[in-house]
VMD Tcl script that builds the backbone (N, CA, C; Angstrom):
set m [mol new atoms 237]
animate dup $m
set s [atomselect $m all]
$s set {name element resname resid chain x y z} {
  {N N MET 1 A -35.621 38.627 -21.343}
  {CA C MET 1 A -35.471 38.292 -20.990}
  {C C MET 1 A -33.441 37.847 -21.009}
  {N N PHE 2 A -33.299 38.335 -21.951}
  {CA C PHE 2 A -31.500 38.491 -22.116}
  {C C PHE 2 A -30.897 39.401 -20.963}
  {N N GLU 3 A -32.187 41.059 -20.582}
  {CA C GLU 3 A -31.675 41.503 -19.671}
  {C C GLU 3 A -31.265 41.446 -18.542}
  {N N LYS 4 A -31.102 40.394 -18.031}
  {CA C LYS 4 A -30.305 40.247 -16.552}
  {C C LYS 4 A -28.925 39.756 -17.113}
  {N N TRP 5 A -28.660 40.153 -18.488}
  {CA C TRP 5 A -27.085 39.358 -18.943}
  {C C TRP 5 A -26.038 40.514 -18.848}
  {N N ASN 6 A -25.245 40.959 -18.194}
  {CA C ASN 6 A -23.975 42.196 -18.704}
  {C C ASN 6 A -23.244 41.167 -20.122}
  {N N PHE 7 A -23.306 41.365 -20.995}
  {CA C PHE 7 A -22.641 40.710 -22.276}
  {C C PHE 7 A -21.249 41.745 -21.859}
  {N N ALA 8 A -20.833 43.194 -21.318}
  {CA C ALA 8 A -20.506 44.080 -21.250}
  {C C ALA 8 A -19.345 44.231 -20.580}
  {N N GLY 9 A -19.709 43.302 -19.403}
  {CA C GLY 9 A -19.101 43.284 -18.310}
  {C C GLY 9 A -17.835 41.833 -17.913}
  {N N VAL 10 A -18.844 40.558 -19.037}
  {CA C VAL 10 A -18.211 40.101 -19.220}
  {C C VAL 10 A -16.799 40.061 -20.038}
  {N N LEU 11 A -17.654 40.620 -21.415}
  {CA C LEU 11 A -15.465 40.694 -22.307}
  {C C LEU 11 A -14.792 42.110 -21.848}
  {N N ASP 12 A -15.444 42.430 -20.933}
  {CA C ASP 12 A -13.538 42.882 -19.168}
  {C C ASP 12 A -13.577 41.787 -19.826}
  {N N PHE 13 A -14.045 41.599 -18.498}
  {CA C PHE 13 A -13.493 40.365 -17.260}
  {C C PHE 13 A -12.768 39.679 -18.337}
  {N N ASP 14 A -12.514 38.551 -19.563}
  {CA C ASP 14 A -12.475 38.236 -20.538}
  {C C ASP 14 A -11.169 39.265 -20.714}
  {N N LYS 15 A -10.797 40.667 -20.868}
  {CA C LYS 15 A -9.763 41.680 -21.575}
  {C C LYS 15 A -9.550 41.345 -20.759}
  {N N GLU 16 A -9.257 41.375 -19.549}
  {CA C GLU 16 A -8.260 41.353 -17.887}
  {C C GLU 16 A -7.961 40.245 -17.746}
  {N N ARG 17 A -8.612 39.127 -17.750}
  {CA C ARG 17 A -7.885 37.885 -18.368}
  {C C ARG 17 A -6.591 38.076 -19.408}
  {N N LEU 18 A -7.032 37.763 -20.561}
  {CA C LEU 18 A -6.237 38.328 -21.363}
  {C C LEU 18 A -4.903 39.208 -21.825}
  {N N GLU 19 A -5.257 40.400 -20.745}
  {CA C GLU 19 A -3.605 40.950 -20.527}
  {C C GLU 19 A -2.602 40.605 -19.658}
  {N N ARG 20 A -3.976 39.747 -17.911}
  {CA C ARG 20 A -3.073 39.381 -16.873}
  {C C ARG 20 A -2.198 38.807 -18.198}
  {N N ARG 21 A -2.654 37.633 -18.948}
  {CA C ARG 21 A -1.655 36.190 -19.667}
  {C C ARG 21 A -0.569 36.763 -20.350}
  {N N ASP 22 A -0.789 37.898 -20.816}
  {CA C ASP 22 A 0.463 38.796 -21.694}
  {C C ASP 22 A 1.207 39.043 -21.150}
  {N N LEU 23 A 1.070 39.279 -20.020}
  {CA C LEU 23 A 2.422 40.094 -18.727}
  {C C LEU 23 A 2.814 39.244 -18.281}
  {N N ILE 24 A 2.219 38.254 -17.392}
  {CA C ILE 24 A 2.947 36.897 -17.307}
  {C C ILE 24 A 3.754 35.836 -18.377}
  {N N GLU 25 A 3.596 36.179 -19.837}
  {CA C GLU 25 A 4.375 35.504 -20.842}
  {C C GLU 25 A 5.400 36.739 -20.979}
  {N N GLU 26 A 5.107 37.681 -21.040}
  {CA C GLU 26 A 6.293 39.438 -20.862}
  {C C GLU 26 A 7.362 39.097 -20.081}
  {N N ALA 27 A 6.959 38.400 -18.900}
  {CA C ALA 27 A 7.624 38.402 -16.856}
  {C C ALA 27 A 8.558 36.679 -17.284}
  {N N LYS 28 A 8.110 36.034 -17.764}
  {CA C LYS 28 A 8.564 34.364 -18.275}
  {C C LYS 28 A 9.648 35.085 -18.985}
  {N N HIS 29 A 9.158 35.677 -20.122}
  {CA C HIS 29 A 10.355 35.057 -21.052}
  {C C HIS 29 A 11.494 36.235 -21.085}
  {N N ALA 30 A 11.354 37.325 -19.882}
  {CA C ALA 30 A 11.727 38.307 -19.632}
  {C C ALA 30 A 12.993 37.333 -18.521}
  {N N LEU 31 A 12.324 37.184 -17.513}
  {CA C LEU 31 A 12.898 36.511 -16.366}
  {C C LEU 31 A 14.135 34.609 -17.319}
  {N N ILE 32 A 13.525 34.639 -18.494}
  {CA C ILE 32 A 14.206 33.880 -18.968}
  {C C ILE 32 A 15.254 33.732 -19.121}
  {N N ASP 33 A 14.834 35.024 -19.771}
  {CA C ASP 33 A 15.994 36.219 -21.088}
  {C C ASP 33 A 17.679 36.078 -20.245}
  {N N ALA 34 A 17.123 37.529 -19.050}
  {CA C ALA 34 A 18.510 37.344 -18.365}
  {C C ALA 34 A 19.180 36.065 -17.326}
  {N N TYR 35 A 17.348 35.311 -16.730}
  {CA C TYR 35 A 18.505 33.871 -15.735}
  {C C TYR 35 A 18.464 33.039 -16.274}
  {N N LYS 36 A 18.236 32.808 -17.614}
  {CA C LYS 36 A 18.813 31.206 -18.313}
  {C C LYS 36 A 17.143 29.902 -17.562}
  {N N ASP 37 A 18.168 29.577 -16.694}
  {CA C ASP 37 A 17.780 28.040 -15.866}
  {C C ASP 37 A 17.388 28.283 -14.326}
  {N N LEU 38 A 19.020 29.728 -13.758}
  {CA C LEU 38 A 17.358 30.065 -12.327}
  {C C LEU 38 A 16.082 30.300 -13.334}
  {N N ALA 39 A 15.705 31.595 -14.155}
  {CA C ALA 39 A 14.572 32.120 -14.046}
  {C C ALA 39 A 13.550 31.169 -12.937}
  {N N PRO 40 A 12.938 30.493 -12.671}
  {CA C PRO 40 A 12.399 30.056 -11.577}
  {C C PRO 40 A 12.149 30.193 -10.194}
  {N N ALA 41 A 14.096 30.267 -9.837}
  {CA C ALA 41 A 14.012 30.756 -8.737}
  {C C ALA 41 A 14.020 32.104 -8.163}
  {N N GLU 42 A 14.321 32.774 -9.916}
  {CA C GLU 42 A 14.082 34.609 -9.050}
  {C C GLU 42 A 12.219 34.964 -9.145}
  {N N ALA 43 A 11.125 33.465 -10.498}
  {CA C ALA 43 A 10.221 34.093 -9.725}
  {C C ALA 43 A 9.571 33.322 -8.369}
  {N N LEU 44 A 9.981 32.670 -7.915}
  {CA C LEU 44 A 10.219 32.233 -6.803}
  {C C LEU 44 A 10.425 33.181 -5.305}
  {N N PHE 45 A 11.383 33.450 -5.424}
  {CA C PHE 45 A 12.104 34.776 -4.724}
  {C C PHE 45 A 11.475 35.507 -4.960}
  {N N ARG 46 A 11.136 36.719 -6.246}
  {CA C ARG 46 A 10.710 37.953 -6.269}
  {C C ARG 46 A 8.985 37.561 -5.396}
  {N N ALA 47 A 8.044 36.468 -5.540}
  {CA C ALA 47 A 6.731 36.484 -5.093}
  {C C ALA 47 A 7.660 36.053 -3.560}
  {N N THR 48 A 8.147 35.676 -3.386}
  {CA C THR 48 A 8.473 35.883 -1.726}
  {C C THR 48 A 8.656 37.023 -0.968}
  {N N MET 49 A 9.799 37.801 -2.150}
  {CA C MET 49 A 10.100 39.423 -1.194}
  {C C MET 49 A 8.186 40.265 -1.883}
  {N N SER 50 A 7.466 39.814 -2.961}
  {CA C SER 50 A 6.055 40.728 -2.440}
  {C C SER 50 A 4.949 40.248 -1.645}
  {N N GLU 51 A 5.150 39.209 -0.953}
  {CA C GLU 51 A 4.072 38.812 0.014}
  {C C GLU 51 A 5.449 39.243 1.547}
  {N N ARG 52 A 6.538 38.925 1.289}
  {CA C ARG 52 A 6.879 39.508 2.728}
  {C C ARG 52 A 7.206 41.428 2.607}
  {N N LEU 53 A 6.274 42.134 2.072}
  {CA C LEU 53 A 5.986 43.104 1.882}
  {C C LEU 53 A 4.750 43.306 1.331}
  {N N ASP 54 A 4.018 43.019 1.739}
  {CA C ASP 54 A 2.263 42.997 1.956}
  {C C ASP 54 A 1.800 43.496 0.740}
  {N N ALA 55 A 2.190 42.243 -0.375}
  {CA C ALA 55 A 1.684 42.681 -1.298}
  {C C ALA 55 A 0.654 40.772 -2.588}
  {N N PRO 56 A -0.221 40.954 -2.124}
  {CA C PRO 56 A -0.294 39.495 -2.153}
  {C C PRO 56 A -0.968 39.782 -3.329}
  {N N ARG 57 A -0.822 40.275 -4.416}
  {CA C ARG 57 A -1.897 40.424 -5.407}
  {C C ARG 57 A 0.168 40.345 -6.648}
  {N N GLU 58 A 0.227 40.961 -6.299}
  {CA C GLU 58 A 2.553 41.325 -7.063}
  {C C GLU 58 A 3.429 39.288 -6.127}
  {N N ALA 59 A 2.907 38.821 -5.622}
  {CA C ALA 59 A 3.326 37.783 -5.198}
  {C C ALA 59 A 2.241 36.421 -5.522}
  {N N ARG 60 A 1.450 37.069 -6.188}
  {CA C ARG 60 A 0.265 35.794 -6.645}
  {C C ARG 60 A 0.817 35.867 -8.866}
  {N N PHE 61 A 0.966 37.176 -9.149}
  {CA C PHE 61 A 1.614 37.054 -10.614}
  {C C PHE 61 A 2.662 36.058 -10.460}
  {N N TRP 62 A 3.875 36.958 -9.763}
  {CA C TRP 62 A 4.632 35.828 -9.926}
  {C C TRP 62 A 5.361 34.590 -9.348}
  {N N VAL 63 A 3.956 33.921 -8.913}
  {CA C VAL 63 A 3.987 33.088 -9.079}
  {C C VAL 63 A 3.205 32.228 -9.983}
  {N N ASP 64 A 2.219 32.838 -10.366}
  {CA C ASP 64 A 1.661 32.762 -11.322}
  {C C ASP 64 A 2.674 32.127 -12.569}
  {N N VAL 65 A 3.673 33.301 -13.288}
  {CA C VAL 65 A 4.714 33.248 -14.109}
  {C C VAL 65 A 5.648 31.834 -12.724}
  {N N TYR 66 A 5.493 31.188 -12.186}
  {CA C TYR 66 A 6.802 30.431 -11.834}
  {C C TYR 66 A 5.912 29.493 -12.702}
  {N N ILE 67 A 3.922 29.115 -12.229}
  {CA C ILE 67 A 3.732 27.932 -12.757}
  {C C ILE 67 A 4.459 27.848 -14.548}
  {N N SER 68 A 3.962 28.524 -14.749}
  {CA C SER 68 A 3.729 29.085 -16.420}
  {C C SER 68 A 5.534 29.156 -16.613}
  {N N MET 69 A 6.284 28.728 -16.437}
  {CA C MET 69 A 7.340 28.717 -16.368}
  {C C MET 69 A 7.548 27.749 -16.439}
  {N N ARG 70 A 7.749 26.543 -15.476}
  {CA C ARG 70 A 6.681 25.076 -15.121}
  {C C ARG 70 A 5.801 23.829 -16.336}
  {N N GLN 71 A 5.461 24.676 -17.159}
  {CA C GLN 71 A 4.409 24.249 -18.021}
  {C C GLN 71 A 4.949 24.658 -19.325}
  {N N ALA 72 A 6.758 25.512 -19.594}
  {CA C ALA 72 A 7.108 26.230 -20.649}
  {C C ALA 72 A 7.918 24.518 -21.257}
  {N N PRO 73 A 7.981 23.703 -22.510}
  {CA C PRO 73 A 8.676 23.589 -22.699}
  {C C PRO 73 A 10.335 24.004 -22.914}
  {N N ALA 74 A 11.401 22.591 -22.121}
  {CA C ALA 74 A 13.014 23.158 -21.552}
  {C C ALA 74 A 13.572 23.410 -22.165}
  {N N GLU 75 A 13.333 23.862 -23.943}
  {CA C GLU 75 A 13.787 24.237 -24.928}
  {C C GLU 75 A 14.282 25.655 -24.843}
  {N N GLU 76 A 13.038 26.689 -23.650}
  {CA C GLU 76 A 12.912 28.015 -23.994}
  {C C GLU 76 A 13.591 28.306 -22.855}
  {N N PHE 77 A 14.523 27.402 -21.686}
  {CA C PHE 77 A 15.388 27.560 -21.148}
  {C C PHE 77 A 16.441 27.475 -21.912}
  {N N GLU 78 A 17.004 27.486 -23.218}
  {CA C GLU 78 A 18.656 26.803 -23.341}
  {C C GLU 78 A 18.463 28.375 -24.526}
  {N N GLU 79 A 20.019 28.367 -24.735}
  {CA C GLU 79 A 20.373 30.011 -25.004}
  {C C GLU 79 A 20.659 29.569 -26.419}
}
mol reanalyze $m
mol bondsrecalc $m
mol representation Tube
mol addrep $m
């Protein structure tokens, strides 16, 4: 019955999602530390540049960083 289930693949997928989420959080905090309240604009700029350089995966990454910033409380942008 369970032969058709690939539990190893499911675990690998979840691991990749968690690693990506960690990278997004790290990038978000790095941009906030460097650019403060301009960090969301920097994330969108990087997404635009990635798209123009024909790197859609990187562009999506920076869009996800931007979305994460928009969901962050305002206190994260203060010194």
